[in-house]
VORO-707853 format. One line per field, with one value per residue (C-alpha): residue in one letter; residue number from 1; chain; y, z, x. Coordinates in Angstrom, 3 decimals. Example, Ala and Ser with C-alpha at 12.3 -4.5 7.8 and 13.67 -1.06 7.14 Angstrom:
// VORO-707853
r: A S $
k: 1 2 $
c: A A $
Y: -4.500 -1.060 $
Z: 7.800 7.140 $
X: 12.300 13.670 $
END
This chain:
// VORO-707853
r: M A P H T L T L K R P H A Q L D W E A G P L A R D H G D M Y F Q P E D G L A E A R A V F L A G A G Y P Q R F H G G V N V V G E L G F G T G L N F L A L W D S F R R H A P A G A R L H L V S V E G F P L T R A D A G R A L A M F P E L A A L A E Q L L D A W P S P H C G P H R R V F E G G R V C L T I H H D A V A A A L D Q M V F A A D A W F L D G F A P A K N P D M W G E D V L A R M A R L C A P G A R A A T F T V A G A V R R G L T A A G F D V V K R P G F G R K R E R L E A V Y A G P P R P P L A G P L A P P G Q I D G P V A I I G G G I A A A S L C D A F A R R R R S V T V F A E G G W G A G A S G A P L G L L T P R L E A A D R P H N R A L L A A F D F A V Q R Y R Q A G A F D G A G V L R L G E A G R L Q R L A G A L D E D F F W L D P A G A A S R T G W D A P G L F M A R A G T F E P A A L L A A L G R T A P L R D T Q V T G L E T G T H G V R L T G A D G A G L G A F A A V I V A G G A A G R R L M A G H L P L E V T A G Q V A V F D S A A A P A S A A A W G G Y A A A M Q G G L M L G A T H D R G D D P G D P A Q A E A A L R C L A R E G P P G L A D A L G Q V R E R W G G V R A A T A D R L P A V G P L P D K T F S A I W V P H A Q G R T G A A A P Q P G A G L S Q R V L T L T G L G A R G F A H A P L L A E T L V S A M C G E P S P L E R S A L E T L H P A R L V W R T L K R G $
k: 1 2 3 4 5 6 7 8 9 10 11 12 13 14 15 16 17 18 19 20 21 22 23 24 25 26 27 28 29 30 31 32 33 34 35 36 37 38 39 40 41 42 43 44 45 46 47 48 49 50 51 52 53 54 55 56 57 58 59 60 61 62 63 64 65 66 67 68 69 70 71 72 73 74 75 76 77 78 79 80 81 82 83 84 85 86 87 88 89 90 91 92 93 94 95 96 97 98 99 100 101 102 103 104 105 106 107 108 109 110 111 112 113 114 115 116 117 118 119 120 121 122 123 124 125 126 127 128 129 130 131 132 133 134 135 136 137 138 139 140 141 142 143 144 145 146 147 148 149 150 151 152 153 154 155 156 157 158 159 160 161 162 163 164 165 166 167 168 169 170 171 172 173 174 175 176 177 178 179 180 181 182 183 184 185 186 187 188 189 190 191 192 193 194 195 196 197 198 199 200 201 202 203 204 205 206 207 208 209 210 211 212 213 214 215 216 217 218 219 220 221 222 223 224 225 226 227 228 229 230 231 232 233 234 235 236 237 238 239 240 241 242 243 244 245 246 247 248 249 250 251 252 253 254 255 256 257 258 259 260 261 262 263 264 265 266 267 268 269 270 271 272 273 274 275 276 277 278 279 280 281 282 283 284 285 286 287 288 289 290 291 292 293 294 295 296 297 298 299 300 301 302 303 304 305 306 307 308 309 310 311 312 313 314 315 316 317 318 319 320 321 322 323 324 325 326 327 328 329 330 331 332 333 334 335 336 337 338 339 340 341 342 343 344 345 346 347 348 349 350 351 352 353 354 355 356 357 358 359 360 361 362 363 364 365 366 367 368 369 370 371 372 373 374 375 376 377 378 379 380 381 382 383 384 385 386 387 388 389 390 391 392 393 394 395 396 397 398 399 400 401 402 403 404 405 406 407 408 409 410 411 412 413 414 415 416 417 418 419 420 421 422 423 424 425 426 427 428 429 430 431 432 433 434 435 436 437 438 439 440 441 442 443 444 445 446 447 448 449 450 451 452 453 454 455 456 457 458 459 460 461 462 463 464 465 466 467 468 469 470 471 472 473 474 475 476 477 478 479 480 481 482 483 484 485 486 487 488 489 490 491 492 493 494 495 496 497 498 499 500 501 502 503 504 505 506 507 508 509 510 511 512 513 514 515 516 517 518 519 520 521 522 523 524 525 526 527 528 529 530 531 532 533 534 535 536 537 538 539 540 541 542 543 544 545 546 547 548 549 550 551 552 553 554 555 556 557 558 559 560 561 562 563 564 565 566 567 568 569 570 571 572 573 574 575 576 577 578 579 580 581 582 583 584 585 586 587 588 589 590 591 592 593 594 595 596 597 598 599 600 601 602 603 604 605 606 607 608 609 610 611 612 613 614 615 616 617 618 619 620 621 622 623 624 625 626 $
c: A A A A A A A A A A A A A A A A A A A A A A A A A A A A A A A A A A A A A A A A A A A A A A A A A A A A A A A A A A A A A A A A A A A A A A A A A A A A A A A A A A A A A A A A A A A A A A A A A A A A A A A A A A A A A A A A A A A A A A A A A A A A A A A A A A A A A A A A A A A A A A A A A A A A A A A A A A A A A A A A A A A A A A A A A A A A A A A A A A A A A A A A A A A A A A A A A A A A A A A A A A A A A A A A A A A A A A A A A A A A A A A A A A A A A A A A A A A A A A A A A A A A A A A A A A A A A A A A A A A A A A A A A A A A A A A A A A A A A A A A A A A A A A A A A A A A A A A A A A A A A A A A A A A A A A A A A A A A A A A A A A A A A A A A A A A A A A A A A A A A A A A A A A A A A A A A A A A A A A A A A A A A A A A A A A A A A A A A A A A A A A A A A A A A A A A A A A A A A A A A A A A A A A A A A A A A A A A A A A A A A A A A A A A A A A A A A A A A A A A A A A A A A A A A A A A A A A A A A A A A A A A A A A A A A A A A A A A A A A A A A A A A A A A A A A A A A A A A A A A A A A A A A A A A A A A A A A A A A A A A A A A A A A A A A A A A A A A A A A A A A A A A A A A A A A A A A A A A A A A A A A A A A A A A A A A A A A A A A A A A A A A A A A A A A A A A A A A A A A A A A A A A A A A A A A A A A A A A A A A A A A A A A A $
Y: -40.993 -39.489 -35.999 -34.328 -36.173 -34.241 -36.200 -35.958 -38.869 -42.780 -44.968 -46.214 -49.989 -51.677 -54.101 -57.162 -57.659 -61.060 -63.071 -60.348 -57.435 -58.638 -56.511 -57.049 -55.990 -58.603 -61.297 -61.516 -60.952 -57.932 -60.410 -63.678 -62.866 -65.486 -63.566 -61.085 -59.473 -62.587 -63.251 -59.651 -60.375 -63.872 -63.193 -59.616 -58.451 -61.723 -62.455 -59.200 -59.687 -57.529 -56.540 -57.802 -55.586 -52.119 -49.995 -46.564 -44.714 -44.150 -47.494 -47.566 -50.163 -50.251 -51.868 -52.925 -52.734 -50.621 -51.757 -51.444 -50.165 -53.406 -54.024 -50.471 -50.719 -53.968 -52.657 -49.350 -51.265 -53.481 -50.440 -48.891 -51.956 -53.123 -50.282 -48.581 -45.007 -42.271 -44.709 -43.455 -45.258 -44.692 -46.802 -45.968 -47.723 -47.757 -48.178 -48.072 -48.511 -46.669 -47.475 -44.990 -44.058 -45.814 -49.114 -48.968 -48.245 -51.310 -53.448 -52.364 -52.689 -56.210 -55.587 -54.139 -54.292 -51.894 -49.548 -46.576 -46.644 -47.315 -44.301 -42.094 -43.549 -43.218 -39.488 -38.865 -41.092 -39.494 -38.629 -40.695 -37.852 -39.131 -39.023 -39.273 -38.456 -38.016 -38.384 -37.904 -39.552 -39.458 -35.982 -37.318 -40.572 -42.497 -41.289 -42.905 -41.987 -43.566 -43.220 -43.462 -44.560 -47.634 -49.640 -49.250 -45.370 -45.057 -46.856 -44.696 -41.604 -42.802 -41.329 -43.487 -46.633 -49.239 -51.724 -54.072 -54.603 -56.026 -57.510 -57.520 -56.960 -59.249 -62.834 -62.990 -64.827 -62.286 -59.016 -59.787 -56.142 -56.194 -58.759 -58.408 -58.687 -54.847 -53.992 -55.977 -54.627 -51.123 -52.367 -53.532 -50.227 -48.634 -51.166 -50.398 -52.978 -56.226 -55.174 -58.022 -58.651 -60.793 -61.986 -64.663 -66.093 -68.628 -68.302 -69.368 -66.204 -64.106 -66.044 -65.770 -62.093 -61.425 -63.452 -61.523 -58.436 -59.315 -61.030 -64.368 -66.203 -68.824 -70.546 -70.481 -72.400 -70.450 -69.057 -70.617 -71.755 -71.052 -73.902 -71.646 -68.020 -66.378 -64.529 -62.689 -60.692 -58.045 -58.906 -56.358 -53.132 -50.078 -47.502 -44.605 -40.890 -39.003 -37.361 -34.668 -30.877 -30.964 -33.513 -32.997 -32.243 -34.907 -35.636 -32.989 -33.405 -30.512 -27.322 -25.548 -21.738 -20.638 -17.113 -15.776 -15.196 -16.377 -19.722 -21.055 -20.768 -22.098 -25.046 -25.805 -25.387 -27.708 -30.363 -30.245 -30.265 -33.603 -35.041 -33.340 -31.376 -28.308 -25.139 -21.357 -18.771 -15.367 -13.138 -9.250 -8.228 -11.555 -14.174 -12.586 -9.517 -10.410 -11.742 -14.197 -11.416 -11.009 -11.051 -14.082 -16.371 -18.230 -21.804 -22.986 -25.473 -24.235 -25.602 -27.099 -29.836 -31.445 -34.153 -32.564 -33.065 -29.572 -29.970 -33.242 -31.952 -28.743 -30.490 -32.909 -29.856 -28.314 -31.719 -32.007 -28.461 -29.130 -32.038 -30.335 -27.041 -29.190 -30.921 -27.346 -26.279 -23.168 -23.925 -23.487 -25.884 -24.473 -24.695 -22.211 -21.365 -20.939 -18.703 -18.611 -19.585 -22.360 -24.495 -24.315 -25.144 -28.131 -29.391 -28.828 -30.693 -33.738 -33.861 -33.668 -36.030 -35.474 -36.021 -32.795 -30.488 -30.491 -28.175 -26.344 -24.914 -25.007 -24.477 -22.435 -19.680 -22.097 -23.989 -21.117 -17.828 -16.690 -16.222 -17.547 -21.022 -22.439 -25.188 -25.849 -26.840 -28.711 -29.103 -25.462 -22.849 -20.256 -19.752 -17.423 -16.752 -15.615 -18.626 -21.014 -19.365 -19.616 -23.285 -24.316 -22.331 -22.671 -24.919 -22.987 -19.968 -16.787 -14.018 -10.771 -9.587 -9.254 -11.457 -9.758 -12.288 -16.006 -17.308 -20.962 -23.186 -26.860 -27.883 -25.184 -21.642 -18.487 -15.843 -12.099 -9.159 -5.814 -4.552 -7.126 -8.992 -12.862 -14.556 -17.857 -20.843 -23.766 -26.894 -25.404 -22.483 -22.349 -18.995 -18.846 -15.203 -14.657 -11.156 -10.512 -13.064 -11.739 -10.117 -13.192 -15.161 -12.686 -14.265 -17.525 -17.458 -14.341 -13.521 -10.999 -9.338 -8.098 -6.015 -6.282 -5.071 -6.648 -4.944 -5.760 -3.979 -3.385 -5.396 -7.339 -10.114 -13.281 -15.971 -19.465 -19.942 -17.835 -16.984 -16.778 -15.485 -13.242 -11.738 -13.462 -12.745 -14.202 -13.359 -12.015 -10.532 -9.126 -8.003 -9.157 -9.428 -8.621 -9.245 -8.775 -5.980 -6.794 -4.087 -4.846 -3.889 -4.038 -0.794 -1.904 1.328 4.289 2.924 4.974 3.828 0.155 0.564 1.719 -1.112 -3.576 -2.072 -2.521 -6.138 -6.686 -5.778 -8.635 -11.219 -12.554 -10.665 -8.093 -8.227 -4.665 -3.316 -5.268 -3.416 -0.517 1.369 -0.079 -1.221 -2.866 -3.022 -4.876 -4.891 -7.260 -8.282 -11.632 -13.296 -15.462 -17.046 -16.363 -19.439 -18.922 -22.075 -22.425 -23.244 -25.850 -27.426 -26.430 -23.227 -23.338 -21.844 -19.920 -23.020 -24.496 -23.202 -23.954 -27.634 -28.126 -26.242 -29.110 -31.528 -29.075 -28.520 -32.173 -31.998 -35.632 -36.891 -34.665 -36.615 -36.899 -34.546 -35.765 -35.930 -32.552 -30.687 -27.023 -27.119 -25.569 -28.555 -25.921 -23.255 -24.214 -22.402 -22.620 -19.628 -18.182 -19.272 -16.273 -15.909 -19.605 -19.848 -21.430 -23.835 -25.066 -24.467 -27.295 -30.077 -28.469 -27.946 -31.615 -32.522 -30.463 -31.564 -35.122 -34.948 -33.357 -36.082 -38.945 -39.982 -40.882 -37.927 -36.957 -35.780 -37.564 -37.189 -35.251 -32.848 -32.473 -31.340 -29.146 -27.259 -27.229 -23.862 -24.328 -25.176 -21.916 -21.728 -25.157 -24.280 -21.175 -23.410 -25.978 -22.982 -21.996 $
Z: 20.621 23.995 23.278 26.058 27.049 27.161 24.605 20.877 20.088 19.819 21.386 18.843 18.132 20.013 17.677 18.292 15.264 16.486 14.450 12.068 12.693 15.627 17.577 21.323 22.646 20.657 20.216 16.455 13.315 10.871 7.958 7.314 6.934 4.202 1.685 3.172 -0.270 -1.974 1.150 0.743 -3.035 -2.618 0.610 0.390 -3.277 -4.948 -2.119 -2.908 -6.709 -7.663 -10.100 -12.072 -10.296 -10.991 -12.996 -14.534 -11.860 -8.044 -6.609 -2.827 -0.458 3.392 5.708 9.315 10.494 8.346 9.983 7.911 4.850 2.853 1.832 0.574 -1.464 -2.937 -3.864 -5.176 -7.340 -8.636 -9.408 -11.341 -13.587 -14.152 -13.451 -16.697 -17.697 -15.687 -12.615 -9.182 -5.888 -2.225 0.637 4.157 6.832 10.569 12.954 16.797 17.423 14.255 13.637 13.632 10.362 11.179 11.926 8.852 6.840 8.134 7.429 3.980 3.152 2.962 -0.322 -2.811 -5.617 -3.974 -3.088 -5.213 -3.835 -0.127 -0.467 -1.365 1.489 4.031 3.034 3.683 6.849 9.157 12.698 15.476 16.189 16.645 13.990 10.025 8.095 4.270 1.841 -1.907 -4.427 -8.185 -8.690 -6.882 -8.727 -5.466 -1.987 1.311 4.708 7.866 11.013 14.055 16.935 18.322 15.649 16.784 17.420 13.880 12.098 13.636 12.233 8.743 6.065 2.710 0.945 0.103 -2.897 -0.642 2.699 3.745 7.365 8.532 12.214 14.365 14.973 16.763 19.577 20.121 19.276 19.841 19.883 16.009 15.206 17.350 16.048 16.680 14.728 11.645 11.915 11.796 8.885 6.929 7.291 5.308 2.342 -1.086 -2.530 -3.425 -1.610 -1.078 2.107 2.374 5.431 6.545 9.354 9.499 13.138 13.717 15.672 12.398 10.053 12.380 12.779 9.101 8.329 11.079 9.398 5.953 4.376 2.334 3.652 1.964 2.888 0.446 0.290 2.314 1.981 3.263 6.762 6.733 5.215 4.769 4.423 4.187 1.343 1.755 -0.342 1.376 0.668 2.983 2.188 0.855 3.260 3.663 3.123 6.372 7.583 10.197 10.222 9.750 6.688 4.308 0.614 -1.897 -5.001 -7.593 -11.177 -13.747 -13.835 -10.623 -9.989 -7.133 -5.825 -4.291 -5.020 -1.935 -0.658 -0.109 -3.761 -4.839 -2.569 -4.163 -7.716 -6.608 -5.359 -8.264 -10.729 -8.999 -10.089 -13.643 -12.610 -14.720 -12.428 -13.286 -10.558 -10.059 -8.300 -8.376 -8.500 -9.233 -7.306 -3.870 -3.843 -0.344 2.904 0.877 -0.654 2.112 0.890 3.167 5.240 8.233 8.359 12.017 13.549 15.735 19.033 21.625 23.984 24.389 22.026 20.434 16.722 15.655 17.193 15.407 12.149 12.138 13.205 10.220 8.229 8.918 8.171 4.928 4.052 4.657 2.538 -0.422 -0.137 -0.285 -3.454 -4.890 -4.092 -2.307 1.425 3.637 6.487 8.727 11.736 13.927 17.636 19.611 22.694 25.520 29.208 30.267 31.812 28.757 26.400 28.554 28.258 24.665 24.132 26.114 24.043 20.677 18.826 19.903 16.352 15.225 18.297 21.279 23.975 23.382 26.919 26.056 22.672 21.239 19.982 18.054 16.524 15.587 15.961 18.591 22.306 23.829 24.910 23.523 21.673 18.590 15.873 13.400 10.668 10.589 8.279 5.851 2.404 -0.464 -0.738 -4.545 -5.636 -3.820 -5.261 -8.717 -8.132 -6.800 -8.974 -12.272 -14.258 -13.512 -15.658 -13.553 -14.378 -12.574 -11.878 -8.960 -8.351 -6.702 -7.059 -7.025 -8.505 -7.372 -9.585 -9.594 -11.622 -10.955 -10.032 -12.162 -11.361 -12.037 -11.892 -10.655 -13.639 -13.542 -16.368 -16.225 -15.624 -16.375 -14.968 -12.916 -11.425 -8.008 -6.540 -3.728 -1.839 -0.813 -0.764 2.898 3.769 0.359 0.386 3.323 1.229 -0.686 2.434 4.291 6.169 5.713 7.807 9.504 9.419 11.559 9.865 11.320 9.285 9.837 8.498 8.355 7.547 6.326 8.410 7.355 9.868 10.012 12.050 10.208 12.323 11.014 11.753 12.399 15.710 16.928 20.140 19.824 16.789 14.518 12.908 10.089 7.973 4.553 1.909 4.289 6.674 9.183 8.360 11.592 11.768 12.498 13.794 14.417 14.212 14.164 11.031 7.305 7.574 7.949 9.555 9.099 8.134 10.840 13.525 12.208 12.368 16.014 16.830 15.253 16.923 20.282 19.392 18.821 22.491 23.695 21.401 21.509 23.365 21.109 18.291 18.940 18.783 15.601 13.606 11.188 8.749 7.182 3.569 2.690 3.956 3.329 4.680 4.319 5.972 7.575 8.040 10.960 12.471 15.762 17.350 15.350 13.605 9.790 7.897 5.172 3.450 2.187 3.567 5.395 3.377 4.410 5.327 7.820 11.031 10.342 9.484 12.127 15.162 16.313 16.449 18.081 21.012 21.172 20.419 20.213 17.029 14.715 11.373 10.476 7.781 4.421 4.227 3.362 4.248 4.787 3.220 -0.124 -2.266 -5.003 -3.044 -0.608 1.148 2.343 4.528 8.227 7.929 9.912 10.315 9.486 5.948 4.641 7.206 7.014 3.311 1.652 3.607 3.991 0.349 -0.173 2.214 0.365 -3.046 -1.940 -0.720 -4.098 -6.060 -3.986 -2.353 1.068 3.513 4.910 8.033 10.694 10.980 14.259 12.638 9.536 11.922 14.040 11.028 9.147 8.009 9.609 12.977 14.548 13.473 14.720 18.257 18.424 17.609 20.290 23.067 22.088 $
X: -27.753 -26.532 -27.063 -25.372 -22.234 -19.079 -17.392 -17.612 -15.466 -15.879 -12.870 -10.383 -10.270 -7.290 -5.479 -3.430 -0.954 0.668 -2.185 -3.116 -5.482 -7.351 -9.715 -8.856 -12.178 -14.005 -11.392 -12.021 -10.326 -11.026 -10.552 -8.524 -4.882 -4.403 -6.740 -8.962 -9.648 -10.807 -13.065 -14.578 -15.230 -16.766 -18.889 -19.906 -19.736 -20.917 -23.328 -24.983 -24.956 -22.007 -20.583 -23.807 -26.164 -24.209 -26.447 -26.232 -27.929 -27.038 -25.921 -26.522 -24.896 -25.223 -22.720 -22.684 -19.040 -16.635 -13.613 -10.382 -12.277 -11.464 -15.079 -15.357 -11.954 -13.151 -16.463 -14.993 -12.556 -15.228 -17.229 -14.305 -13.872 -17.362 -20.022 -21.436 -20.682 -22.600 -23.013 -22.289 -21.631 -22.623 -21.546 -23.058 -21.430 -21.301 -18.604 -18.454 -14.687 -12.961 -9.326 -6.493 -5.262 -1.973 -3.701 -5.966 -2.704 -0.987 -4.099 -4.641 -0.932 -1.526 -3.439 -1.026 -3.554 -5.667 -2.854 -3.927 -7.473 -6.207 -4.028 -6.888 -9.124 -6.173 -5.633 -9.417 -9.555 -12.189 -11.518 -13.244 -15.868 -19.196 -21.762 -21.502 -18.483 -18.747 -15.881 -16.055 -13.816 -13.411 -15.024 -18.195 -18.559 -17.919 -19.006 -18.483 -20.520 -19.118 -21.328 -19.245 -21.717 -23.351 -25.043 -28.789 -28.338 -26.674 -29.144 -32.105 -30.234 -29.766 -31.860 -31.472 -32.630 -30.201 -29.822 -27.812 -26.135 -22.924 -23.377 -19.721 -19.704 -17.610 -18.989 -22.337 -21.070 -18.497 -20.275 -24.014 -25.042 -24.401 -26.898 -29.980 -33.336 -33.742 -30.625 -31.755 -35.202 -33.684 -31.566 -34.503 -36.473 -33.474 -33.839 -35.174 -37.604 -35.634 -32.491 -29.871 -27.868 -24.936 -22.807 -20.293 -22.439 -25.237 -26.049 -29.607 -30.411 -29.275 -31.375 -34.460 -33.658 -33.370 -36.512 -38.548 -37.420 -38.720 -36.024 -36.142 -32.993 -30.783 -27.549 -24.828 -21.296 -18.930 -15.284 -12.032 -12.664 -16.219 -18.430 -21.575 -22.607 -26.093 -27.760 -31.019 -33.469 -35.579 -39.487 -41.015 -42.677 -40.796 -39.692 -42.109 -40.774 -39.857 -42.816 -43.460 -43.210 -39.431 -39.001 -36.331 -37.177 -38.154 -36.329 -36.575 -35.484 -35.042 -33.000 -32.260 -31.777 -29.566 -29.813 -26.569 -22.888 -21.104 -19.779 -23.367 -24.144 -20.660 -20.954 -24.180 -23.001 -20.088 -22.525 -24.755 -21.668 -20.498 -23.954 -23.961 -27.161 -27.915 -27.909 -28.011 -26.716 -28.311 -25.817 -26.042 -22.386 -21.133 -18.935 -17.861 -20.071 -21.525 -19.895 -17.704 -15.477 -12.724 -9.120 -8.162 -10.406 -9.864 -11.367 -12.039 -14.536 -17.202 -16.060 -18.406 -17.700 -21.325 -22.492 -25.542 -26.843 -25.988 -22.422 -21.965 -23.064 -21.098 -17.785 -18.245 -19.024 -15.619 -13.778 -15.708 -14.687 -11.081 -11.203 -12.967 -10.726 -7.650 -8.832 -9.606 -6.018 -6.952 -6.444 -3.391 -3.634 -1.020 -3.238 -4.774 -4.026 -7.259 -6.824 -9.151 -9.948 -7.678 -10.401 -12.666 -9.839 -9.021 -12.573 -12.565 -9.441 -10.689 -13.809 -12.228 -9.881 -6.275 -4.944 -6.370 -6.968 -4.304 -3.376 0.076 0.769 4.470 6.398 3.533 5.755 8.108 5.201 2.911 4.677 2.452 3.951 0.723 -0.677 -3.838 -5.606 -3.898 -6.339 -4.109 -6.470 -7.674 -5.890 -6.441 -7.595 -8.289 -11.844 -11.772 -10.024 -12.358 -15.379 -13.865 -12.994 -16.322 -18.646 -16.624 -19.174 -22.433 -23.414 -23.910 -26.387 -25.470 -28.834 -31.054 -34.029 -36.975 -39.806 -40.539 -43.787 -44.415 -46.637 -47.488 -44.528 -41.878 -40.925 -40.707 -38.263 -38.687 -36.109 -36.186 -38.121 -40.567 -39.247 -39.227 -35.882 -37.041 -38.691 -37.022 -37.898 -36.635 -34.969 -32.467 -32.170 -28.509 -27.883 -27.363 -28.035 -29.163 -31.757 -33.625 -36.432 -37.123 -37.623 -39.687 -42.480 -40.919 -37.548 -36.465 -32.731 -30.761 -27.752 -24.442 -21.979 -18.155 -14.931 -11.453 -8.287 -4.657 -1.968 1.719 3.628 7.036 5.496 5.169 3.411 3.533 -0.184 -3.220 -4.612 -8.171 -9.763 -12.714 -10.947 -8.423 -5.217 -3.116 -0.022 -0.869 1.271 3.990 1.465 -1.249 -4.980 -7.029 -10.728 -13.403 -15.844 -19.593 -22.157 -25.915 -27.478 -26.333 -23.855 -20.071 -19.539 -16.926 -13.537 -11.706 -14.051 -13.553 -9.841 -9.991 -12.080 -9.805 -6.851 -8.833 -9.509 -5.831 -5.179 -7.290 -5.325 -1.870 0.840 2.536 -0.010 -1.285 2.384 2.960 0.255 1.396 -0.826 -3.835 -2.919 -6.373 -9.982 -12.965 -16.470 -19.335 -22.737 -23.401 -26.738 -27.763 -30.847 -32.260 -30.609 -27.436 -27.590 -27.630 -30.847 -30.986 -33.856 -37.304 -38.860 -42.223 -45.134 -48.128 -50.148 -47.377 -48.750 -52.380 -51.334 -49.165 -50.467 -52.816 -49.947 -47.481 -49.998 -50.865 -54.393 -55.830 -57.626 -55.867 -55.240 -51.457 -50.531 -48.961 -45.110 -44.015 -47.079 -46.628 -43.313 -42.421 -40.844 -40.045 -38.346 -35.435 -32.661 -29.090 -28.660 -27.914 -24.237 -23.211 -19.438 -18.782 -20.086 -16.756 -16.723 -20.250 -21.375 -19.869 -21.583 -24.737 -24.787 -24.034 -27.017 -29.463 -28.387 -28.268 -31.945 -32.911 -31.198 -32.634 -29.268 -28.122 -27.994 -24.663 -26.201 -28.155 -32.046 -31.836 -29.368 -31.614 -34.389 -32.094 -31.090 -34.512 -35.702 -39.062 -37.618 -38.225 -41.991 -42.219 -40.849 -43.180 -46.141 -45.240 -44.800 -48.484 $
END
């Protein structure tokens, strides 16, 4: 990874359609135009043992070279027709030169029998932004994670163990970077014992590289123009669990308690429901009692031009939230106009994908309803928090009570209430209550709280999209919602003072906004929770032994024995918190990340992002500073 470059997007592939879908940069075809689907089924699916190898658990396939997505669609189609009930499928792929949605659609239109699946894939086609992009289909039964990056960098960041690999880069002679020994060794480190690999090439360097990586390799009859192909079985050692002070949680079976009634808790319920896992929610005041109860929400990405792990993760989180909220039917994707200093907006526009973010120096009034230029965020929009919480948390039983204590044992965690009465025992507990969860994490993860208010004003203005600057405004029920104030502490403050602050905030926004505000029709206040570095926290909490275990390594003392994986981290008490003012943008993917780890599934985030967002990161940094 190049962590500080001022671009967040990979270059799109350039195609030549005269001979079929040919990549100009590599001079090679994505598939044979005569029958690419039959080729995918014969070389990759059959070569890796499918459909016979589908089983009733989680089936995980890795791929080098996503291309048009044809292999994924062929695998998905076979999975639907042959996998046993209860089975789930993950494909984890890498693509250094992502296709545009238009080019992918043109290529996949050649296979009408896959049209229904192709339509779903194209509807969720990811941006070319760097890093992984997760997409969920069929209610979670099928998951796709595409890493947009150079192949070696992507493999170093992946966290999963594959049952099979499709090696489908362009021919080794035309794309040697995809087939080097270092790449194949990295791929092998992501294999489960007995994993199978399939590819169209029999190049000697590839055979030798697979053998050196621990595979038993054999030649098989080829398909179409190719006389031979390769099949291989991984015979090397199993991949060890991630170690270090910022390791993700291990797999946890059994019932789970979720503490919180906001978007973090609802997103966790949603992720567990897709896996048919049992959860119980403890939320004093019910859904929406905390910072997630505003009458209208604004869904926008956290914008930063530099290519850093947290920026990749949080931009992908916004994109995942858009997909999930659209599926829930509670999102209005009319776009949001981002105002600001022209030079900064220009830098952001250059770093981001032009399909989703573009400068609108002219015509802003006709497009957005605001007489101001800015960066138009086409995939942003507004949503109804109450409807989203209901849709995401609908399957989980909720207990309207306060949890005051957590007692961790060898096999689980017991919860106690305000009167000291037991609330039940669970295999694991996830503290996801934002500001309300601070006391339960005291000594493990300090949180700062900020109170704020929003108000709905009478107004004849009806802009087509919302606008954001330091505040934000959006049309709502014949009026304008304006937000939000920011006051340290957990007291939202006097309503009259908050109204005055909001009117002052309006004067800093789009021209004419302050004059368009009438009387206040509705108010709402809430308290946000944030970490010291203003990034979310997701994963296991550090326990009381963390500092003693890790201080020798943090300070570079020689001779210290390496701690066991997960040492100093609670494997039973985890958290998703510190979301600040962007909980709705970040919670769904971070919940998917935590639940994936707890269920032993591929991570939707890069390893560096898992560490950057780990709840123990602040303690670890303190130890390193000495």
